Every structure is written in C-alpha cells, then in structure tokens.
C-alpha positions, 0 to 999 in steps of 0.5 A: 155800052153804058147802063143807067140805073135810076131811082128818085131816092138816089143819084143815077148810077151809070156802069158798063154793060158787062158790070151791070150784067154781072151785078144784076146776075148776083141779085137774080135779075137779067140785063134786058133793054128795060128793067126794074128792081121793085122795092119788094125785091130790094132786101133780097138784092141787098143781101145777095150783093153784100154776101158776094162782096164778103166772099170776094173780100175773103178770096182776095185776102187769101191771095193778098200779097201772093201775086208772084211777089218775090218770084224771080222774073216777076215784076210787082203789079197792082192788085185788081179792083175788087167787087166791093169798090165796083159794086159800092155805088149800086149797093148804095143806090139799093140801100137808099131806094129801100129806105125810101121804098122806091123802085130802081129802073134802067133803060128808061 
C-alpha cells in the first residue's frame, strides 16, 4: 500500500507502507491510518532522521567493497540502496515544512 505525505510547503511524497513505517519509527511516530507531524515536532524529527542516515552511511562504508568480493564462487553484485537515498524525499519535505512552519499530514 502507498502512503502519501502532504504539506503545503512541498510536493507530496509517496512511499510504500513498510518504508513509511520505518521512517516514522525513526522519528518516534507510528504509522496509523491518519496522522500528523506537527511543525513543533519537525526539528527533532529532522535531527533523528539525519542521525540515522549518518549511522547507516558509516555502517555501509565499513562494509563497502566487502560483499564477497573476490571470493571463489561469489558473483559480484550491486550494493543495496541505503537509507540516505530512500529517506531523502521525506527528509527534504521535513526541512521545507520546517522552513514554512507547516505540518505534515498523511491519510487525508
């Protein structure tokens, strides 16, 4: 199922339910049928999501190039997309909403 996040400050952001649930969990919210991230919650939400991206990038850098590279019987394969790429549209929306002092809604 697709979840659409809306704010007057930015274009709508649509994402799959599992990603929405994960990102909302990072910022301390639960995915319910309808919800809101108030403008008062945005600074904390942005900080938490940015911190999670930094941790993800650090962990990925530690494993970068170590995906069975050069091991016999293992084909090279693509490194999965990281949190930074997956969270960027949502994080951008959070920042724009904070700048415009508006809330973010979903399920409306």
